ZAGULUM-193970 format. One record per residue: residue number from 1; residue in one letter; y negated, x, z negated of N, C-alpha, C, O in turn. Coordinates in steps of 0.02 Angstrom, whole numbers, padded with zeros to 5 digits. Atoms other than C-alpha are relative to their C-alpha. Example, Ala and Ser with C-alpha at 12.3 -4.5 7.8 and 13.67 -1.06 7.14 Angstrom:
// residues 2
   num   residu      n_v      n_u      n_w     ca_v     ca_u     ca_w      c_v      c_u      c_w      o_v      o_u      o_w
     1        A    00059    00045    00000    00225    00615   -00390   -00060    00045    00000   -00059    00097   -00033
     2        S    00059   -00042    00003    00053    00684   -00357   -00055   -00039   -00037   -00110   -00014   -00045
// end
This chain:
// residues 277
   num   residu      n_v      n_u      n_w     ca_v     ca_u     ca_w      c_v      c_u      c_w      o_v      o_u      o_w
     1        M    00012   -00004    00073    02083   -02089   -00707   -00056    00048   -00020   -00094    00032   -00065
     2        P    00057   -00042    00017    01963   -01939   -00711   -00067   -00035    00009   -00114   -00023   -00029
     3        I    00062    00037   -00011    01829   -02056   -00641   -00014   -00045   -00060   -00070   -00050   -00084
     4        L    00007    00042    00059    01861   -02177   -00785   -00022    00040   -00060   -00065    00018   -00098
     5        R    00019   -00043    00056    01849   -02034   -00910   -00075    00016    00003   -00109    00011   -00048
     6        R    00071   -00017   -00006    01678   -01982   -00842   -00044   -00061   -00013   -00097   -00055   -00044
     7        F    00039    00061    00010    01617   -02162   -00840   -00006   -00017   -00073   -00061   -00030   -00098
     8        F    00003    00019    00070    01665   -02199   -01019   -00034    00053   -00043   -00063    00036   -00095
     9        S    00035   -00052    00038    01600   -02031   -01080   -00075   -00011    00002   -00111    00010   -00043
    10        R    00072    00013   -00005    01428   -02087   -01019   -00022   -00059   -00043   -00078   -00060   -00068
    11        I    00022    00060    00036    01429   -02255   -01106    00016    00003   -00074   -00011   -00037   -00113
    12        L   -00016   -00005    00071    01506   -02201   -01272   -00058    00032   -00037   -00094    00073   -00009
    13        P    00054   -00030    00038    01384   -02157   -01412    00012    00074   -00013    00069    00097   -00014
    14        V   -00006   -00070    00015    01347   -01975   -01449    00029    00008   -00070    00009   -00026   -00117
    15        N   -00032   -00012    00065    01455   -01909   -01591   -00050    00034   -00047   -00078    00086   -00031
    16        K    00049   -00026    00048    01345   -01879   -01744    00031    00051   -00047   -00004    00078   -00090
    17        M   -00033   -00046    00046    01474   -01769   -01832   -00015    00072    00020   -00002    00093    00077
    18        D    00018   -00070   -00012    01414   -01589   -01848    00034    00042   -00053    00016    00038   -00112
    19        F   -00039   -00037    00049    01536   -01469   -01930   -00040    00055   -00035   -00017    00084   -00084
    20        S    00043   -00047    00035    01393   -01353   -01976   -00042   -00035   -00053   -00079   -00003   -00091
    21        N    00038    00040    00047    01318   -01495   -02078    00048   -00042   -00042    00069   -00096   -00020
    22        P   -00050    00035    00040    01435   -01549   -02220   -00014   -00073   -00013    00032   -00114   -00015
    23        S    00015    00070    00016    01342   -01710   -02257    00017   -00046    00058    00036   -00103    00048
    24        S   -00017    00042   -00058    01368   -01773   -02080    00075   -00007    00008    00099   -00058    00032
    25        V   -00073    00000   -00008    01553   -01728   -02083    00033   -00049   -00048    00083   -00080   -00030
    26        L   -00030    00043    00050    01588   -01828   -02240   -00032   -00070   -00002   -00016   -00110   -00046
    27        D    00029    00067   -00007    01484   -01979   -02188    00053   -00046    00031    00075   -00034    00087
    28        L   -00055    00043   -00024    01613   -02119   -02170   -00018   -00033    00066    00027   -00045    00107
    29        A    00020    00031   -00063    01512   -02199   -02030    00012    00048    00058    00036    00028    00111
    30        N   -00013   -00049   -00052    01521   -02037   -01930    00075    00011    00011    00097    00019    00068
    31        I   -00072   -00008   -00005    01706   -02019   -01968    00030   -00058    00040    00071   -00048    00085
    32        R   -00026    00059   -00035    01741   -02197   -01909   -00019    00002    00074    00021   -00016    00117
    33        E    00021   -00005   -00069    01640   -02167   -01751    00043    00051    00038    00062    00039    00096
    34        T   -00043   -00050   -00031    01742   -02011   -01714    00069   -00028    00013    00098   -00016    00066
    35        L   -00067    00029   -00008    01905   -02104   -01742    00000   -00053    00056    00050   -00060    00092
    36        T    00005    00049   -00053    01845   -02242   -01626    00000    00034    00068    00032    00011    00115
    37        R    00001   -00038   -00062    01808   -02114   -01490    00069    00029    00015    00090    00032    00073
    38        L   -00067   -00028   -00010    01980   -02037   -01516    00049   -00053    00025    00099   -00037    00058
    39        E   -00042    00053   -00028    02057   -02207   -01477    00001    00004    00077    00053   -00004    00108
    40        D    00004   -00005   -00073    01995   -02186   -01298    00038    00060    00025    00074    00056    00075
    41        T   -00035   -00061   -00020    02061   -02009   -01287    00075   -00011   -00002    00111    00006    00046
    42        I   -00072    00012    00007    02232   -02060   -01351    00025   -00049    00053    00077   -00039    00083
    43        L   -00021    00051   -00049    02240   -02213   -01238    00004    00029    00070    00053    00018    00105
    44        F   -00001   -00029   -00067    02193   -02117   -01081    00058    00049    00007    00090    00052    00060
    45        N   -00055   -00048   -00003    02320   -01981   -01123    00067   -00036    00005    00112   -00013    00040
    46        L   -00062    00039   -00005    02457   -02112   -01148    00008   -00028    00071    00064   -00030    00097
    47        I   -00003    00026   -00068    02413   -02188   -00979    00020    00056    00048    00060    00045    00094
    48        E   -00020   -00057   -00041    02426   -02014   -00900    00075    00013   -00008    00110    00025    00041
    49        R   -00071   -00014    00013    02597   -01989   -00983    00044   -00054    00031    00101   -00040    00050
    50        A   -00039    00057   -00026    02655   -02160   -00922    00015    00006    00074    00055   -00033    00101
    51        Q   -00016   -00011   -00071    02654   -02096   -00743    00070    00029    00009    00101    00020    00062
    52        F   -00060   -00041   -00006    02809   -01992   -00779    00059   -00030   -00038    00050   -00071   -00083
    53        F   -00061    00022    00034    02989   -02022   -00832    00006    00038   -00067   -00033    00084   -00081
    54        T   -00010   -00033    00065    03054   -01970   -01003    00014    00074    00008   -00010    00114   -00032
    55        S   -00017   -00070   -00013    03124   -01807   -00931    00026    00036   -00063   -00005    00083   -00086
    56        P   -00026   -00030    00062    03232   -01764   -01083    00015    00074    00005    00016    00108   -00047
    57        S   -00016   -00071   -00006    03274   -01592   -01012   -00056    00045   -00025   -00044    00101   -00047
    58        I    00055   -00044    00021    03100   -01526   -01053   -00002    00010   -00075   -00035    00056   -00100
    59        Y   -00002   -00006    00073    03135   -01553   -01239    00066    00032   -00024    00075    00044   -00084
    60        N   -00066   -00028    00017    03312   -01479   -01233   -00002    00076    00003   -00016    00103    00057
    61        P    00006   -00073    00001    03317   -01295   -01286    00047    00036    00049    00034    00094    00066
    62        T   -00047   -00034   -00044    03464   -01258   -01170   -00005   -00022    00073    00030    00005    00115
    63        A    00002    00029   -00067    03416   -01357   -01015   -00038    00042    00051   -00018    00045    00109
    64        I    00042   -00039   -00047    03282   -01245   -00938   -00008    00070   -00029   -00052    00081   -00071
    65        P    00004   -00068    00028    03311   -01060   -00973   -00067    00034    00014   -00093    00031    00069
    66        I    00063   -00037   -00006    03154   -00958   -01005    00011    00069   -00030    00032    00074   -00088
    67        P   -00011   -00068    00026    03163   -00767   -01024   -00036    00012   -00066   -00095   -00006   -00074
    68        N    00028   -00019    00065    03134   -00707   -01203   -00026   -00061   -00039   -00074   -00056   -00078
    69        W    00021    00061    00035    03118   -00886   -01266    00062   -00041   -00018    00105   -00053    00025
    70        S   -00060    00035    00022    03246   -00983   -01369   -00012   -00075   -00008    00036   -00112   -00021
    71        G    00014    00070    00009    03159   -01151   -01380    00001   -00039    00066    00025   -00014    00117
    72        S    00001    00043   -00060    03133   -01293   -01256   -00058    00020    00046   -00103    00057    00027
    73        F    00054   -00011   -00048    03024   -01289   -01101   -00066   -00027   -00028   -00118    00006   -00023
    74        F    00062    00028    00028    02899   -01403   -01187   -00026    00042   -00058   -00087    00052   -00063
    75        D    00022   -00043    00055    02895   -01293   -01343   -00035    00063    00027   -00084    00086   -00001
    76        W    00031   -00059   -00031    02855   -01145   -01229   -00069   -00017    00027   -00117    00022    00016
    77        V    00066    00021   -00026    02713   -01240   -01143   -00049   -00009   -00058   -00106    00012   -00054
    78        L    00042    00012    00059    02646   -01291   -01314   -00023    00066   -00031   -00082    00075   -00046
    79        F    00016   -00065    00030    02654   -01114   -01383   -00049    00040    00043   -00099    00064    00018
    80        E    00043   -00039   -00045    02576   -01030   -01231   -00070   -00031    00003   -00120    00005    00005
    81        S    00065    00034   -00003    02437   -01161   -01224   -00039    00013   -00064   -00099    00026   -00061
    82        E    00036   -00010    00063    02395   -01142   -01408   -00021    00073   -00009   -00072    00086   -00041
    83        C    00022   -00070    00003    02390   -00953   -01391   -00066    00009    00037   -00111    00042    00012
    84        I    00062   -00004   -00038    02257   -00968   -01256   -00057   -00035   -00038   -00112   -00008   -00044
    85        Q    00051    00038    00036    02163   -01100   -01357   -00023    00037   -00063   -00081    00033   -00082
    86        S    00018   -00039    00060    02169   -00990   -01512   -00047    00056    00017   -00092    00073   -00022
    87        K    00043   -00055   -00021    02087   -00849   -01415   -00072   -00022    00012   -00118    00019    00011
    88        V    00068    00025   -00008    01937   -00961   -01384   -00020   -00042   -00060   -00062   -00087   -00055
    89        R    00014    00023    00068    01932   -01011   -01570    00007   -00076   -00010   -00028   -00105   -00052
    90        R   -00011    00071    00012    01995   -01190   -01554    00021   -00014   -00071   -00002   -00062   -00102
    91        Y   -00029    00015    00065    02087   -01176   -01718   -00042    00026   -00058   -00020    00024   -00116
    92        Q    00049   -00012    00053    01936   -01114   -01813   -00036   -00065   -00018   -00067   -00070   -00071
    93        S    00033    00064    00012    01869   -01291   -01798    00036   -00037   -00057    00097   -00041   -00056
    94        P   -00032    00032    00058    01900   -01387   -01961    00042   -00061    00016    00082   -00083   -00025
    95        D   -00037    00061   -00017    01970   -01538   -01867    00059    00013    00046    00086   -00033    00076
    96        E   -00056   -00017   -00043    02107   -01445   -01773    00056    00032   -00040    00045    00077   -00080
    97        E   -00059   -00029    00031    02283   -01409   -01833    00050    00018    00054    00074   -00027    00089
    98        P   -00047   -00019   -00052    02397   -01308   -01717    00072   -00019   -00018    00089   -00026   -00077
    99        F   -00071    00011    00011    02581   -01346   -01695    00035    00067   -00013    00086    00069   -00048
   100        T   -00025   -00067    00011    02614   -01158   -01693   -00026    00025   -00068   -00085    00015   -00083
   101        P    00026   -00028    00062    02604   -01073   -01864   -00060    00046    00014   -00058    00086    00060
   102        R    00061   -00039   -00011    02432   -00995   -01879    00013    00075    00002   -00020    00112    00038
   103        A   -00015   -00072    00003    02507   -00826   -01920    00028    00026    00067    00025    00086    00080
   104        D   -00029   -00019   -00064    02591   -00826   -01748   -00050   -00005    00058   -00033    00011    00115
   105        L    00050    00008   -00053    02431   -00861   -01651   -00045    00062    00004   -00060    00093   -00047
   106        P    00045   -00058   -00007    02319   -00724   -01580   -00070   -00015   -00027   -00090   -00073   -00031
   107        A    00069    00008    00023    02145   -00695   -01647   -00046   -00020    00058   -00030   -00007    00116
   108        S    00048    00020   -00050    01996   -00766   -01556   -00036    00061    00029   -00049    00110   -00006
   109        I    00040   -00053   -00030    01905   -00655   -01432   -00074   -00014   -00008   -00116    00028    00008
   110        L    00070    00020    00012    01745   -00748   -01479   -00016    00011   -00074    00029    00006   -00116
   111        P    00018   -00009    00070    01649   -00715   -01640    00012   -00064   -00040    00006   -00120   -00014
   112        S   -00011    00058    00044    01689   -00829   -01787   -00064   -00039   -00010   -00118   -00010   -00013
   113        L    00058    00042    00011    01573   -00976   -01813   -00015   -00011   -00074   -00069   -00033   -00092
   114        N    00010    00005    00073    01597   -00975   -02003   -00028   -00068   -00022   -00082   -00073   -00050
   115        Y    00020    00067    00021    01589   -01162   -02032   -00004   -00004   -00076    00035    00028   -00110
   116        P    00001    00012    00072    01537   -01218   -02207    00066   -00032   -00023    00097   -00069    00015
   117        H   -00061    00029    00026    01685   -01264   -02317   -00013   -00071   -00024   -00046   -00082   -00074
   118        V    00008    00070    00016    01691   -01453   -02319    00062   -00026   -00035    00058   -00066   -00083
   119        L   -00064    00022    00028    01875   -01480   -02359    00024    00050   -00053   -00002    00106   -00058
   120        A   -00028   -00043    00052    01977   -01407   -02502    00032    00062    00032    00049    00063    00091
   121        W   -00023   -00065   -00025    02041   -01228   -02485    00069   -00003    00033    00084    00038    00076
   122        Y   -00069    00005   -00024    02220   -01284   -02449    00006   -00044    00063    00062   -00061    00083
   123        T   -00002    00049   -00054    02172   -01396   -02302    00050    00016    00056    00083   -00029    00081
   124        N   -00046   -00017   -00054    02273   -01298   -02173    00074   -00007   -00020    00118   -00008    00024
   125        E   -00069    00010    00023    02429   -01320   -02281    00021   -00073    00006    00080   -00088    00003
   126        V   -00015    00071   -00011    02417   -01508   -02256    00006   -00010    00076   -00043   -00027    00109
   127        N   -00012    00001   -00072    02495   -01508   -02083    00067   -00032    00012    00119   -00005   -00007
   128        I   -00063    00036   -00013    02625   -01635   -02025    00016   -00001    00075    00045   -00049    00100
   129        N   -00010   -00001   -00072    02630   -01583   -01843    00073   -00002    00021    00088   -00032    00073
   130        E   -00071    00003   -00018    02818   -01559   -01841    00025   -00072   -00001    00063   -00093    00043
   131        E   -00018    00070    00004    02840   -01739   -01896   -00031   -00039    00058    00002   -00082    00088
   132        I    00034    00034   -00056    02713   -01797   -01766    00037    00014    00065    00048   -00031    00105
   133        K   -00034   -00019   -00063    02802   -01701   -01627    00068   -00035    00006    00086   -00059    00059
   134        E   -00066    00032   -00002    02973   -01770   -01674   -00004   -00074    00016    00033   -00099    00058
   135        L    00004    00072   -00014    02919   -01952   -01677   -00029   -00012    00069   -00012   -00062    00101
   136        Y    00028    00008   -00067    02818   -01927   -01518    00056    00004    00052    00060   -00039    00097
   137        I   -00053   -00010   -00049    02969   -01863   -01422    00053   -00055   -00004    00076   -00080    00047
   138        K   -00055    00048    00009    03095   -01985   -01496   -00022   -00073    00005    00017   -00116    00025
   139        Q    00021    00069    00004    02990   -02142   -01513   -00053   -00019    00053   -00046   -00069    00088
   140        I    00057    00019   -00042    02828   -02139   -01413    00015    00012    00074    00000   -00031    00116
   141        V   -00014   -00014   -00070    02887   -02056   -01252    00044   -00055    00032    00026   -00080    00085
   142        P   -00040    00053   -00030    03027   -02184   -01221   -00038   -00067    00005   -00023   -00108    00048
   143        L    00037    00062    00001    02903   -02323   -01261   -00049   -00006    00059   -00062   -00060    00084
   144        V    00052    00002   -00052    02775   -02274   -01128    00023    00027    00068   -00010    00013    00118
   145        A   -00020   -00033   -00063    02873   -02177   -00995    00017   -00050    00054    00037   -00106    00040
   146        A   -00013    00044   -00057    02895   -02249   -00820    00074   -00012    00012    00093   -00061    00043
   147        G   -00073    00007   -00008    03084   -02224   -00825    00036    00046   -00047    00006    00094   -00073
   148        D   -00038   -00039    00049    03222   -02151   -00932    00049    00047    00035    00109    00034    00037
   149        Q   -00042   -00050   -00032    03286   -02000   -00837   -00043    00062    00014   -00104    00061    00005
   150        D    00037   -00060   -00020    03239   -01825   -00780   -00038   -00011    00064   -00019   -00052    00106
   151        Q    00041    00002   -00060    03106   -01801   -00649   -00022    00073    00011   -00079    00092   -00003
   152        S    00008   -00072    00000    03123   -01616   -00612   -00062    00023    00038   -00092    00074    00020
   153        E    00059   -00020   -00038    02982   -01609   -00485   -00065   -00007   -00041   -00117    00020   -00022
   154        N    00060    00011    00041    02862   -01663   -00623    00007    00030   -00070   -00030    00011   -00116
   155        F   -00009   -00028    00067    02926   -01559   -00769   -00065    00031   -00026   -00084    00020   -00084
   156        G    00061   -00032    00022    02765   -01457   -00776   -00055   -00050   -00017   -00087   -00045   -00069
   157        S    00052    00051    00012    02648   -01606   -00760    00016   -00042   -00061   -00029   -00060   -00099
   158        T   -00021    00040    00058    02749   -01703   -00888   -00014    00037   -00065   -00039    00008   -00112
   159        A    00011   -00039    00060    02741   -01562   -01015   -00074    00006   -00016   -00093    00004   -00074
   160        L    00072   -00004    00012    02553   -01545   -00992   -00028   -00066   -00024   -00073   -00067   -00066
   161        A    00021    00066    00025    02530   -01732   -01015    00021   -00008   -00073   -00017   -00035   -00113
   162        D   -00023    00002    00070    02634   -01719   -01174   -00045    00041   -00045   -00062    00021   -00100
   163        L    00043   -00044    00039    02526   -01575   -01233   -00064   -00036   -00019   -00085   -00034   -00077
   164        E    00063    00035    00014    02367   -01678   -01219    00011   -00058   -00047   -00030   -00070   -00092
   165        C   -00015    00056    00045    02447   -01829   -01302    00009    00025   -00071   -00021   -00002   -00118
   166        L   -00016   -00025    00067    02513   -01728   -01448   -00061    00027   -00036   -00072    00013   -00095
   167        Q    00058   -00029    00033    02353   -01634   -01481   -00050   -00054   -00020   -00083   -00048   -00072
   168        A    00045    00055    00018    02251   -01795   -01478    00027   -00038   -00060   -00011   -00057   -00105
   169        L   -00031    00034    00057    02374   -01879   -01596   -00008    00040   -00063   -00025    00014   -00116
   170        S    00006   -00043    00059    02372   -01730   -01713   -00072   -00001   -00027   -00082   -00006   -00087
   171        R    00070   -00002    00023    02182   -01723   -01718   -00018   -00066   -00034   -00052   -00066   -00086
   172        R    00017    00065    00030    02169   -01909   -01754    00033   -00008   -00068    00002   -00031   -00116
   173        I   -00037    00009    00063    02302   -01908   -01889   -00027    00047   -00054   -00035    00026   -00112
   174        H    00024   -00047    00050    02238   -01752   -01976   -00073   -00011   -00018   -00098    00019   -00066
   175        F    00067    00019    00020    02063   -01825   -01977    00002   -00037   -00067   -00049   -00047   -00100
   176        G   -00008    00032    00065    02132   -01915   -02128   -00024    00044   -00058   -00042    00018   -00111
   177        K    00023   -00044    00053    02085   -01761   -02228   -00075   -00009   -00013   -00098   -00005   -00070
   178        F    00072    00013    00009    01900   -01795   -02197   -00012   -00067   -00034   -00057   -00074   -00075
   179        V    00005    00066    00033    01924   -01977   -02244    00016    00008   -00075   -00019   -00020   -00117
   180        A   -00020   -00009    00069    02013   -01923   -02403   -00053    00035   -00041   -00068    00014   -00097
   181        E    00052   -00036    00037    01879   -01799   -02454   -00061   -00044   -00011   -00091   -00043   -00065
   182        S    00057    00045    00007    01742   -01926   -02422    00012   -00052   -00055   -00031   -00066   -00096
   183        K   -00016    00051    00051    01831   -02056   -02528    00004    00032   -00069   -00016    00001   -00118
   184        F   -00003   -00033    00065    01864   -01930   -02667   -00070    00011   -00027   -00082   -00001   -00087
   185        Q    00068   -00014    00023    01681   -01883   -02676   -00038   -00064   -00019   -00082   -00063   -00061
   186        S    00035    00063    00016    01626   -02066   -02678    00031   -00036   -00059   -00003   -00076   -00092
   187        E   -00034    00032    00057    01755   -02121   -02808    00040    00052   -00038    00100    00046   -00047
   188        T   -00033   -00057    00032    01792   -01961   -02902    00039   -00020   -00062    00095    00004   -00072
   189        E   -00032    00019    00063    01835   -02042   -03067    00067   -00036    00012    00118   -00020   -00019
   190        L   -00061    00037   -00016    01963   -02162   -02992    00054    00047    00026    00111    00045    00002
   191        F   -00051   -00043   -00031    02050   -02030   -02887    00023    00055   -00047    00081    00076   -00045
   192        T   -00020   -00050    00049    02049   -01900   -03025    00054   -00028   -00046    00103    00006   -00060
   193        K   -00050    00033    00043    02143   -02022   -03137    00067   -00006    00036    00119    00010    00008
   194        L   -00062    00009   -00038    02271   -02061   -03001    00034    00066    00014    00096    00070    00014
   195        I   -00029   -00066   -00014    02295   -01877   -02960    00032    00029   -00062    00088    00055   -00059
   196        L   -00028   -00026    00063    02321   -01828   -03141    00065   -00036   -00018    00110   -00006   -00048
   197        E   -00061    00039    00013    02452   -01967   -03154    00053    00010    00053    00108   -00018    00049
   198        R   -00044   -00011   -00057    02533   -01906   -02992    00022   -00066    00031    00080   -00075    00050
   199        D   -00014    00068   -00023    02522   -02086   -02935   -00013   -00005    00076   -00066   -00029    00098
   200        A    00008    00001   -00073    02549   -02069   -02747   -00007   -00072    00026   -00046   -00084    00072
   201        R    00004    00070   -00021    02576   -02257   -02730   -00069   -00028   -00014   -00098   -00064    00027
   202        G    00066    00024    00018    02414   -02293   -02821   -00054    00028    00046   -00101   -00007    00065
   203        I    00048   -00030   -00047    02319   -02171   -02710    00004   -00035    00067   -00048   -00051    00097
   204        E   -00008    00034   -00064    02392   -02253   -02555   -00032   -00070   -00001   -00065   -00090    00047
   205        Q    00031    00066    00005    02338   -02424   -02616   -00076    00005   -00001   -00110   -00038    00027
   206        A    00073   -00007    00005    02163   -02360   -02655   -00032    00017    00067   -00089   -00001    00079
   207        I    00030   -00021   -00064    02137   -02287   -02481    00014   -00050    00056   -00017   -00045    00109
   208        T   -00019    00047   -00053    02215   -02432   -02384   -00049   -00058    00003   -00062   -00091   -00048
   209        K    00046    00056   -00011    02094   -02558   -02311    00030   -00044    00055    00018   -00032    00114
   210        P   -00035    00041   -00050    02198   -02695   -02225   -00047   -00030    00052   -00028   -00036    00110
   211        E    00046    00032   -00047    02045   -02777   -02146   -00024    00051    00052   -00035    00033    00110
   212        V    00021   -00052   -00047    01990   -02612   -02068    00057    00015    00049    00046    00022    00109
   213        E   -00057   -00014   -00042    02165   -02577   -02003    00012   -00056    00051    00029   -00043    00109
   214        A   -00009    00056   -00046    02175   -02751   -01928   -00050    00003    00057   -00034   -00011    00115
   215        R    00051   -00006   -00052    02012   -02722   -01834    00018    00056    00049    00008    00050    00110
   216        I   -00021   -00055   -00043    02077   -02556   -01768    00055   -00022    00048    00052   -00008    00108
   217        L   -00056    00023   -00041    02238   -02636   -01705   -00023   -00049    00054   -00001   -00044    00112
   218        D    00026    00048   -00050    02145   -02778   -01619   -00041    00037    00053   -00037    00021    00112
   219        R    00043   -00035   -00047    02021   -02657   -01541    00040    00043    00048    00026    00044    00108
   220        I   -00038   -00044   -00044    02150   -02534   -01474    00041   -00041    00050    00051   -00019    00107
   221        E   -00037    00043   -00046    02252   -02676   -01399   -00045   -00026    00056   -00026   -00028    00114
   222        K    00047    00024   -00050    02098   -02745   -01311   -00020    00056    00048   -00028    00045    00108
   223        K    00016   -00057   -00042    02053   -02572   -01248    00057    00013    00050    00045    00026    00109
   224        A   -00057   -00012   -00044    02229   -02552   -01178    00003   -00053    00055    00021   -00038    00112
   225        E    00002    00053   -00050    02213   -02720   -01090   -00053    00014    00053   -00044   -00001    00112
   226        T    00056   -00013   -00045    02048   -02663   -01013    00011    00064    00041    00006    00063    00102
   227        Y   -00005   -00065   -00034    02078   -02479   -00973    00067    00008    00036    00072    00047    00083
   228        G   -00067   -00010   -00025    02263   -02497   -00935    00017   -00038    00063    00076   -00043    00080
   229        V   -00011    00038   -00061    02242   -02601   -00777   -00032    00035    00058   -00092    00049    00058
   230        D    00026   -00031   -00061    02223   -02519   -00608   -00027   -00054    00046    00013   -00095    00071
   231        P    00028    00055   -00040    02103   -02631   -00510    00021    00002    00074    00011   -00047    00110
   232        T   -00022   -00003   -00070    02177   -02571   -00344    00068   -00031    00011    00090   -00040    00068
   233        L   -00066    00031   -00007    02345   -02650   -00381   -00006   -00076    00007   -00046   -00108   -00027
   234        R   -00004    00073   -00004    02382   -02827   -00324    00041   -00025   -00060    00081    00013   -00088
   235        W   -00034    00027    00059    02447   -02941   -00461    00075    00003    00006    00110    00004   -00045
   236        S   -00072    00001   -00009    02621   -02938   -00386    00032    00069   -00003    00093    00075   -00002
   237        E   -00027   -00067   -00001    02639   -02749   -00390    00016    00025   -00071   -00018    00007   -00119
   238        K   -00019   -00028    00065    02726   -02656   -00531   -00048    00057   -00018   -00053    00105    00020
   239        P    00051   -00050    00016    02591   -02555   -00620    00028    00062   -00034    00014    00074   -00093
   240        Q   -00025   -00062    00029    02685   -02391   -00647   -00059    00045   -00018   -00109    00048    00018
   241        G    00054   -00042    00023    02579   -02269   -00743   -00047   -00034   -00047   -00097   -00005   -00069
   242        K    00041    00036    00049    02505   -02402   -00856    00041   -00012   -00062    00102   -00007   -00062
   243        V   -00036    00011    00063    02547   -02440   -01035   -00009   -00073   -00022   -00061   -00104   -00011
   244        D    00002    00068    00027    02587   -02606   -01116   -00046   -00001   -00061   -00036    00038   -00107
   245        P    00045    00003    00057    02445   -02653   -01235    00036   -00011   -00066    00015    00015   -00118
   246        K   -00039    00011    00061    02574   -02713   -01361    00033    00065   -00023    00040    00077   -00083
   247        A   -00030   -00064    00018    02657   -02542   -01354   -00052    00046   -00032   -00037    00081   -00081
   248        V    00053   -00041    00030    02491   -02456   -01389   -00016   -00024   -00071   -00025    00017   -00116
   249        R    00011    00027    00067    02461   -02573   -01536    00055    00022   -00047    00042    00041   -00104
   250        R   -00057   -00021    00041    02635   -02532   -01600   -00004    00074   -00019    00012    00092   -00076
   251        I    00007   -00071    00015    02602   -02345   -01587   -00049    00011   -00057   -00037    00052   -00101
   252        Y    00049   -00005    00054    02449   -02365   -01696    00027   -00029   -00065    00020    00001   -00118
   253        E   -00022    00036    00060    02529   -02488   -01817    00058    00035   -00035    00059    00039   -00096
   254        E   -00061   -00028    00030    02696   -02400   -01844   -00004    00074   -00013    00033    00100   -00055
   255        W   -00001   -00073    00007    02648   -02217   -01828   -00068    00030   -00014   -00075    00068   -00063
   256        I    00064   -00035    00010    02466   -02166   -01812   -00032   -00017   -00066   -00051    00027   -00104
   257        I    00033    00020    00063    02395   -02267   -01956    00041    00021   -00061    00013    00049   -00108
   258        P   -00039   -00022    00058    02541   -02236   -02077   -00001    00076   -00009   -00004    00100   -00066
   259        L    00001   -00072    00007    02541   -02049   -02039   -00068    00025   -00022   -00073    00075   -00058
   260        T    00067   -00018    00025    02353   -02040   -02065   -00004   -00012   -00075   -00032    00029   -00112
   261        R   -00002    00013    00073    02380   -02120   -02236    00039    00054   -00036    00020    00076   -00090
   262        K   -00040   -00052    00030    02515   -01992   -02272   -00040    00064   -00009   -00037    00096   -00061
   263        V    00042   -00060    00004    02394   -01850   -02233   -00052   -00009   -00056   -00064    00038   -00095
   264        E    00049    00013    00053    02263   -01930   -02347    00031    00008   -00069    00003    00040   -00112
   265        V   -00034   -00004    00065    02387   -01947   -02490    00019    00072   -00016    00007    00096   -00071
   266        D   -00020   -00070    00011    02455   -01770   -02468   -00060    00043   -00019   -00056    00086   -00062
   267        Y    00061   -00038    00015    02278   -01702   -02469   -00026   -00016   -00069   -00044    00029   -00108
   268        L    00028    00020    00065    02221   -01802   -02619    00043    00021   -00059    00016    00036   -00112
   269        L   -00043   -00020    00055    02372   -01761   -02725   -00013    00072   -00023    00003    00090   -00080
   270        R    00015   -00070    00017    02316   -01579   -02722   -00075    00011   -00013   -00096    00067   -00026
   271        R    00073   -00009   -00001    02129   -01612   -02731   -00027    00035   -00062   -00076    00071   -00057
   272        L    00026   -00032    00061    02107   -01555   -02912    00011    00075   -00001   -00020    00111   -00040
   273        E   -00009   -00073   -00006    02173   -01383   -02864   -00064    00033    00022   -00080    00089    00002
   274        S    00062   -00028   -00027    02009   -01358   -02774   -00054    00008   -00054   -00100    00049   -00048
   275        E    00050   -00004    00053    01912   -01386   -02936    00010    00061   -00044   -00035    00080   -00081
   276        T   -00015   -00057    00044    01996   -01237   -03021    00007    00065    00037    00023    00116    00007
   277        K   -00009   -00060   -00040    02002   -01112   -02878   -00067    00030    00021   -00068    00081    00055
// end
């Protein structure tokens, strides 16, 4: 799989989004290109996770005792990883939302980059990572895992695969804030009216593009059919470690796209606060 990652990184287009340049960040074409690239990241991470069993013990707070820690093994891996990442300023990037409360993360050892403010001041308060983590553990893991039981020899590898999956899902879903800001700036009058009326349903209808979503679903399913096949396996062998293209489509259709819309609506409902602050 690392070979595939390097191969596709060479053929994919260069990302034109530059967080130091607000106009590039709010360009819908650049946003769509970034989301398309994230499809590959998410798909590869799901394939990596599919090597392992569900391993429910890693999510159980009482199954694997850890000194001075009251949560699950996976929560510990997530926290420790985000602490390290925070020290190298990952969470200063406008497109990253940690699962750990920001107040509990250490400061970066690197100087701040001081990105221009592209999103509204409350952007970090629009964070649905707890919801993402819960549905990932309860819905997505059983859908892609190689088997439904513990696999103690792979607890560490499984947790690290989960970490990469979750962070990619979070980044993709929270990118909805950039979509929302771009749409607000291009149709300010329409969204101002809907926000003043507290019309969450109307906002959702205004941001939903069924034809775009249909293209995304078709594209991710085709990618899963292409990337999710190990060419070294004979047709008669069971392809453990691969994901069902229909399952990947379902993950996007039932969770990723709806949660991205939720982020967009949550962000837009507060958008006028930014005009008075």
